[in-house]
C-alpha positions in Angstrom: -94.2 -128.5 223.4 -94.8 -125.6 225.8 -98.4 -125.0 225.0 -100.4 -125.3 221.8 -99.1 -123.2 218.9 -96.7 -120.4 218.7 -98.2 -118.4 221.4 -97.0 -121.1 223.8 -93.6 -121.1 222.2 -93.2 -117.4 222.8 -94.5 -117.6 226.3 -91.9 -120.0 227.7 -89.1 -119.5 225.1 -88.3 -123.2 224.5 -89.3 -125.8 222.2 -89.4 -129.4 223.5 -90.1 -132.4 221.3 -91.4 -135.8 221.9 -89.0 -138.7 222.0 -90.0 -142.1 220.8 -90.2 -145.0 223.4 -87.3 -146.8 221.8 -84.8 -144.2 223.2 -86.9 -142.5 225.9 -85.6 -142.6 229.4 -86.8 -141.6 232.8 -83.5 -142.2 234.6 -83.2 -138.4 235.0 -86.3 -136.3 235.1 -85.8 -132.9 233.7 -88.0 -129.7 233.5 -87.2 -126.6 231.4 -88.9 -123.6 232.7 -91.3 -125.9 234.8 -92.3 -128.1 231.7 -91.4 -131.7 231.7 -88.6 -132.4 229.1 -88.1 -135.8 227.2 -84.8 -137.2 228.0 -83.2 -139.8 225.5 -80.9 -142.7 226.5 -77.9 -142.4 224.2 -75.6 -145.4 225.0 -74.2 -147.2 228.2 -74.8 -144.6 231.0 -75.2 -141.5 228.6 -78.4 -139.7 228.4 -79.3 -136.5 226.6 -81.9 -133.7 226.0 -82.1 -131.7 222.9 -84.3 -128.5 222.7 -84.4 -125.0 221.2 -84.5 -121.9 223.4 -84.4 -118.1 223.4 -84.3 -116.0 226.4 -83.7 -117.7 229.8 -84.2 -121.3 230.7 -84.5 -122.7 234.3 -83.3 -126.3 234.2 -84.3 -128.6 237.0 -83.0 -132.1 237.2 -84.2 -135.0 239.4 -81.8 -137.8 239.9 -82.6 -141.5 240.4 -81.7 -141.6 244.1 -81.7 -139.4 247.2 -77.9 -139.6 247.6 -77.0 -139.2 243.8 -75.7 -135.6 244.2 -74.2 -136.1 247.7 -70.5 -135.8 246.5 -71.5 -132.7 244.3 -72.3 -131.9 240.8 -70.2 -130.8 237.8 -71.6 -128.9 234.9 -69.1 -128.4 232.0 -67.6 -126.6 230.2 -66.4 -125.1 233.5 -65.8 -121.8 231.7 -69.5 -121.1 231.9 -69.5 -121.0 235.6 -72.7 -122.9 236.2 -73.0 -123.9 239.8 -76.4 -125.6 240.4 -78.3 -125.4 243.8 -78.9 -128.9 245.2 -82.0 -129.9 247.0 -82.4 -133.7 247.9 -82.6 -135.5 244.7 -82.8 -132.4 242.6 -80.4 -129.7 241.2 -81.5 -126.4 239.4 -79.5 -123.9 237.3 -80.3 -121.3 234.7 -79.1 -120.9 231.2 -79.1 -117.4 229.8 -78.4 -118.4 226.3 -78.1 -121.6 224.1 -75.3 -123.8 225.3 -74.1 -127.5 225.0 -73.2 -128.8 228.4 -72.6 -132.0 230.4 -73.8 -132.7 233.9 -72.1 -135.4 236.0 -70.7 -136.1 239.6 -67.3 -135.3 240.6 -64.8 -138.0 239.5 -67.5 -139.9 237.6 -65.6 -140.4 234.3 -64.6 -144.0 234.1 -66.5 -147.0 232.7 -69.5 -146.8 235.0 -69.8 -143.0 234.7 -73.3 -141.5 234.2 -73.6 -138.3 232.2 -76.5 -136.2 231.1 -75.9 -133.9 228.2 -78.0 -130.8 227.4 -78.1 -129.4 223.9 -79.9 -126.0 224.3 -79.9 -124.8 220.7 -80.9 -121.5 219.2 -84.0 -122.1 216.8 -82.9 -123.3 213.4 -82.8 -120.7 210.7 -84.4 -121.8 207.5 -84.2 -125.6 207.9 -84.7 -127.8 204.9 -88.3 -129.1 204.2 -89.5 -132.1 202.6 -89.7 -130.1 199.3 -86.1 -128.9 199.5 -84.5 -130.0 196.4 -81.4 -132.3 196.3 -81.7 -133.6 199.8 -83.0 -136.6 201.7 -85.3 -135.3 204.5 -86.3 -137.2 207.6 -89.3 -135.6 209.4 -90.3 -136.3 212.9 -90.8 -139.9 213.6 -88.9 -143.2 213.8 -87.1 -144.7 210.7 -85.4 -148.1 210.5 -83.1 -148.1 207.6 -79.5 -148.2 206.4 -78.1 -145.8 204.0 -75.4 -146.1 201.3 -74.5 -142.4 200.8 -73.5 -141.2 197.4 -71.1 -138.3 196.8 -72.7 -134.9 197.3 -75.7 -136.3 199.3 -77.3 -134.0 201.8 -79.1 -135.8 204.7 -81.4 -133.7 207.0 -82.7 -135.1 210.4 -85.5 -132.8 211.5 -86.2 -132.2 215.2 -88.0 -135.4 216.5 -86.5 -137.6 213.8 -84.8 -140.8 215.0 -83.1 -143.1 212.4 -82.1 -146.6 213.6 -79.5 -147.9 211.1 -76.2 -147.6 209.6 -74.8 -144.8 207.4 -72.1 -146.0 204.8 -70.0 -143.1 203.7 -67.1 -145.2 202.5 -65.4 -144.2 199.2 -67.6 -141.0 198.8 -67.1 -137.3 199.4 -69.0 -134.1 200.3 -71.7 -135.9 202.3 -73.5 -133.6 204.6 -75.5 -135.0 207.5 -77.1 -132.5 209.7 -80.2 -131.5 211.7 -81.5 -131.8 215.3 -82.8 -135.4 214.9 -81.0 -138.4 216.2 -79.1 -141.2 214.4 -78.8 -144.5 216.2 -76.0 -146.3 214.7 -76.7 -150.1 214.3 -74.6 -152.8 212.5 -76.1 -153.3 209.1 -77.2 -157.0 209.6 -79.0 -156.0 212.9 -80.8 -153.2 211.2 -81.8 -155.3 208.3 -83.1 -157.9 210.7 -85.3 -155.3 212.4 -86.6 -154.1 209.1 -87.8 -157.5 208.1 -89.9 -157.9 211.1 
Protein backbone atom coordinates (compact mmCIF):
# COMPACT_ATOMS: atom_id res chain seq x y z
CA UNK A 1 0.00 0.00 0.00
CA UNK A 2 1.09 3.60 -0.44
CA UNK A 3 1.58 4.46 3.24
CA UNK A 4 -0.10 3.24 6.38
CA UNK A 5 -3.83 3.87 6.57
CA UNK A 6 -6.30 5.88 4.54
CA UNK A 7 -4.21 9.04 4.68
CA UNK A 8 -1.62 7.28 2.54
CA UNK A 9 -4.30 6.12 0.14
CA UNK A 10 -5.54 9.67 -0.38
CA UNK A 11 -2.03 11.05 -0.74
CA UNK A 12 -0.96 8.93 -3.68
CA UNK A 13 -4.37 7.96 -5.12
CA UNK A 14 -3.76 4.26 -5.64
CA UNK A 15 -4.07 1.05 -3.72
CA UNK A 16 -1.44 -1.63 -4.31
CA UNK A 17 -1.75 -5.05 -2.75
CA UNK A 18 0.76 -7.72 -1.91
CA UNK A 19 1.13 -10.69 -4.25
CA UNK A 20 1.89 -14.18 -2.88
CA UNK A 21 5.27 -15.63 -3.80
CA UNK A 22 3.58 -18.43 -5.80
CA UNK A 23 2.67 -15.98 -8.57
CA UNK A 24 4.98 -13.00 -7.86
CA UNK A 25 7.40 -12.01 -10.62
CA UNK A 26 10.28 -9.56 -10.91
CA UNK A 27 10.53 -9.94 -14.69
CA UNK A 28 9.17 -6.40 -15.02
CA UNK A 29 9.74 -3.87 -12.24
CA UNK A 30 6.82 -1.47 -12.03
CA UNK A 31 6.19 1.63 -9.95
CA UNK A 32 2.93 3.55 -9.64
CA UNK A 33 3.46 7.16 -8.58
CA UNK A 34 6.98 6.16 -7.50
CA UNK A 35 5.84 3.26 -5.29
CA UNK A 36 6.97 -0.30 -6.19
CA UNK A 37 4.01 -2.33 -7.42
CA UNK A 38 3.74 -6.14 -7.15
CA UNK A 39 3.60 -7.86 -10.55
CA UNK A 40 2.06 -11.31 -11.00
CA UNK A 41 3.06 -14.03 -13.48
CA UNK A 42 -0.10 -15.19 -15.25
CA UNK A 43 1.01 -17.90 -17.68
CA UNK A 44 3.73 -18.50 -20.27
CA UNK A 45 5.13 -15.00 -20.92
CA UNK A 46 2.18 -13.02 -19.58
CA UNK A 47 2.37 -10.78 -16.53
CA UNK A 48 -0.14 -8.50 -14.85
CA UNK A 49 -0.60 -5.81 -12.24
CA UNK A 50 -3.97 -5.15 -10.65
CA UNK A 51 -4.52 -1.97 -8.60
CA UNK A 52 -7.13 0.63 -7.68
CA UNK A 53 -6.65 4.28 -8.57
CA UNK A 54 -8.28 7.67 -8.41
CA UNK A 55 -6.70 10.73 -9.95
CA UNK A 56 -3.48 10.50 -11.96
CA UNK A 57 -1.07 7.55 -11.95
CA UNK A 58 2.47 7.81 -13.32
CA UNK A 59 3.50 4.32 -14.42
CA UNK A 60 7.18 3.38 -14.79
CA UNK A 61 8.19 -0.04 -16.10
CA UNK A 62 11.74 -1.40 -16.09
CA UNK A 63 12.37 -4.23 -18.55
CA UNK A 64 14.67 -7.23 -17.95
CA UNK A 65 17.35 -6.14 -20.47
CA UNK A 66 18.83 -2.88 -21.74
CA UNK A 67 17.75 -3.51 -25.35
CA UNK A 68 14.26 -4.77 -24.49
CA UNK A 69 12.44 -1.69 -25.84
CA UNK A 70 14.94 -1.02 -28.67
CA UNK A 71 12.29 -1.70 -31.38
CA UNK A 72 9.67 0.37 -29.58
CA UNK A 73 6.74 -0.17 -27.27
CA UNK A 74 3.02 -0.60 -27.90
CA UNK A 75 0.35 0.27 -25.37
CA UNK A 76 -3.10 -0.96 -26.30
CA UNK A 77 -5.87 -0.16 -26.81
CA UNK A 78 -4.42 2.33 -29.28
CA UNK A 79 -7.52 4.54 -29.01
CA UNK A 80 -6.14 5.78 -25.67
CA UNK A 81 -3.17 7.37 -27.46
CA UNK A 82 -0.66 6.39 -24.76
CA UNK A 83 2.89 6.97 -26.01
CA UNK A 84 5.45 6.11 -23.32
CA UNK A 85 8.78 7.88 -23.05
CA UNK A 86 11.74 5.49 -23.23
CA UNK A 87 15.00 5.74 -21.34
CA UNK A 88 17.32 2.73 -21.29
CA UNK A 89 15.49 -0.23 -19.80
CA UNK A 90 12.58 1.93 -18.65
CA UNK A 91 9.39 3.37 -20.05
CA UNK A 92 7.09 5.89 -18.38
CA UNK A 93 3.57 7.09 -19.10
CA UNK A 94 0.60 8.58 -17.26
CA UNK A 95 -2.91 7.26 -16.74
CA UNK A 96 -5.49 9.96 -16.03
CA UNK A 97 -8.30 7.55 -15.21
CA UNK A 98 -8.80 3.82 -14.57
CA UNK A 99 -8.04 1.73 -17.67
CA UNK A 100 -7.23 -1.83 -18.70
CA UNK A 101 -4.19 -1.85 -20.98
CA UNK A 102 -1.56 -4.17 -22.42
CA UNK A 103 2.10 -3.34 -22.99
CA UNK A 104 4.27 -5.17 -25.50
CA UNK A 105 6.91 -4.68 -28.18
CA UNK A 106 5.92 -4.11 -31.83
CA UNK A 107 5.23 -7.42 -33.56
CA UNK A 108 5.59 -9.38 -30.33
CA UNK A 109 2.37 -11.38 -30.68
CA UNK A 110 3.36 -14.99 -31.41
CA UNK A 111 4.16 -17.95 -29.13
CA UNK A 112 7.20 -16.33 -27.52
CA UNK A 113 5.51 -12.94 -27.04
CA UNK A 114 5.83 -11.18 -23.70
CA UNK A 115 3.01 -8.97 -22.51
CA UNK A 116 2.34 -6.97 -19.38
CA UNK A 117 -1.29 -6.21 -18.55
CA UNK A 118 -2.19 -3.33 -16.25
CA UNK A 119 -5.62 -3.36 -14.66
CA UNK A 120 -6.05 0.10 -13.18
CA UNK A 121 -9.47 -0.07 -11.55
CA UNK A 122 -11.73 2.45 -9.88
CA UNK A 123 -12.18 1.60 -6.19
CA UNK A 124 -14.86 -1.03 -5.62
CA UNK A 125 -18.25 0.31 -4.59
CA UNK A 126 -19.73 -1.69 -1.70
CA UNK A 127 -17.81 -4.96 -2.18
CA UNK A 128 -19.13 -8.04 -0.35
CA UNK A 129 -17.70 -8.91 3.06
CA UNK A 130 -17.24 -12.17 4.93
CA UNK A 131 -20.64 -11.57 6.48
CA UNK A 132 -22.53 -10.99 3.22
CA UNK A 133 -25.37 -13.50 3.10
CA UNK A 134 -25.66 -16.03 0.30
CA UNK A 135 -22.12 -15.81 -0.99
CA UNK A 136 -18.77 -17.50 -0.76
CA UNK A 137 -16.05 -15.03 0.21
CA UNK A 138 -12.30 -15.43 -0.37
CA UNK A 139 -10.44 -12.75 1.58
CA UNK A 140 -6.81 -11.73 1.00
CA UNK A 141 -4.53 -14.77 1.12
CA UNK A 142 -3.73 -18.00 -0.71
CA UNK A 143 -6.27 -20.82 -1.09
CA UNK A 144 -5.79 -24.26 -2.59
CA UNK A 145 -9.14 -25.80 -3.37
CA UNK A 146 -11.42 -26.87 -6.15
CA UNK A 147 -15.07 -25.87 -6.19
CA UNK A 148 -18.10 -27.62 -7.62
CA UNK A 149 -20.43 -24.64 -7.99
CA UNK A 150 -24.15 -24.99 -7.48
CA UNK A 151 -26.80 -23.05 -9.34
CA UNK A 152 -27.15 -19.54 -7.93
CA UNK A 153 -23.72 -19.52 -6.24
CA UNK A 154 -22.04 -16.16 -5.72
CA UNK A 155 -18.25 -16.40 -5.38
CA UNK A 156 -16.27 -13.29 -4.55
CA UNK A 157 -12.47 -12.98 -4.66
CA UNK A 158 -11.38 -9.98 -2.60
CA UNK A 159 -8.34 -7.94 -3.65
CA UNK A 160 -5.25 -9.92 -2.64
CA UNK A 161 -7.02 -13.30 -2.76
CA UNK A 162 -5.39 -16.00 -4.92
CA UNK A 163 -7.20 -19.31 -5.42
CA UNK A 164 -5.26 -22.25 -6.88
CA UNK A 165 -7.73 -24.85 -8.09
CA UNK A 166 -10.50 -25.69 -10.50
CA UNK A 167 -13.99 -24.27 -10.75
CA UNK A 168 -16.59 -26.70 -12.06
CA UNK A 169 -19.65 -24.91 -13.45
CA UNK A 170 -20.88 -27.82 -15.56
CA UNK A 171 -24.65 -28.34 -15.56
CA UNK A 172 -25.44 -25.33 -13.37
CA UNK A 173 -26.76 -21.84 -14.05
CA UNK A 174 -26.70 -18.34 -12.60
CA UNK A 175 -23.22 -18.68 -11.06
CA UNK A 176 -21.50 -15.35 -10.44
CA UNK A 177 -17.72 -15.24 -9.92
CA UNK A 178 -16.28 -11.76 -9.45
CA UNK A 179 -13.86 -9.54 -7.55
CA UNK A 180 -10.29 -8.27 -7.85
CA UNK A 181 -8.57 -11.43 -6.67
CA UNK A 182 -6.95 -14.04 -8.93
CA UNK A 183 -8.05 -17.55 -9.82
CA UNK A 184 -5.23 -19.81 -11.01
CA UNK A 185 -6.89 -22.66 -12.87
CA UNK A 186 -5.42 -26.08 -12.17
CA UNK A 187 -6.47 -29.55 -13.21
CA UNK A 188 -8.53 -31.10 -10.40
CA UNK A 189 -6.08 -33.96 -9.84
CA UNK A 190 -3.10 -31.61 -9.52
CA UNK A 191 -5.03 -29.32 -7.18
CA UNK A 192 -6.05 -32.22 -4.97
CA UNK A 193 -2.46 -33.55 -4.87
CA UNK A 194 -1.27 -30.14 -3.66
CA UNK A 195 -4.02 -30.01 -1.05
CA UNK A 196 -2.89 -33.35 0.38
CA UNK A 197 0.67 -32.15 1.02
